[in-house]
C-alpha positions in Angstrom: 121.4 83.8 121.0 118.8 82.6 123.6 121.2 80.0 125.0 123.9 82.6 125.4 121.3 84.9 127.0 121.8 87.6 124.4 118.9 89.8 123.4 118.3 91.5 120.1 117.9 95.3 120.4 116.1 96.9 117.5 117.6 100.1 116.2 115.1 103.0 116.6 114.9 106.5 115.4 116.1 107.6 118.9 119.3 105.5 118.4 119.9 106.9 114.9 119.5 110.5 116.0 121.8 110.0 118.9 124.4 108.4 116.8 124.4 111.4 114.5 124.7 113.8 117.5 127.3 112.1 119.6 129.9 114.7 120.8 132.9 112.6 119.4 135.2 112.9 116.5 134.8 109.2 115.4 133.2 109.0 111.9 132.5 105.2 111.5 128.7 105.1 111.3 128.5 101.6 112.6 130.6 102.4 115.7 128.5 105.5 116.4 125.3 103.4 116.2 126.8 100.9 118.7 127.8 103.7 121.0 124.5 105.5 120.8 122.6 102.2 121.5 124.8 101.4 124.4 124.3 104.8 125.9 120.6 104.9 125.5 120.0 101.3 126.7 122.6 101.7 129.4 124.6 98.7 128.3 128.4 98.1 128.3 130.3 97.4 125.1 132.9 94.6 125.0 135.8 95.6 122.8 139.4 96.4 122.6 138.8 99.2 120.1 140.1 102.4 121.6 137.7 104.5 119.6 135.0 103.4 122.0 136.8 104.9 125.0 135.0 108.2 124.9 133.7 108.4 128.4 130.1 108.3 127.2 129.7 104.5 127.6 131.1 101.7 129.8 133.7 99.7 127.9 134.7 96.2 129.0 137.9 95.0 127.4 137.6 91.8 125.3 139.4 89.1 127.3 141.3 87.7 124.2 
């Protein structure tokens, strides 16, 4: 991870509480946690999953 310049982001109570209160209809708890973490940490998410296109976070399409 260090060579690729990725950082590990610990999940906190703040992230978990936000995941449970996101104003979206998406029910997958892992996706909600990713969205909440991205929103709180002000980080984009790289994905083609349309469920992430909520307007709450920046989504960068995966360049497959």
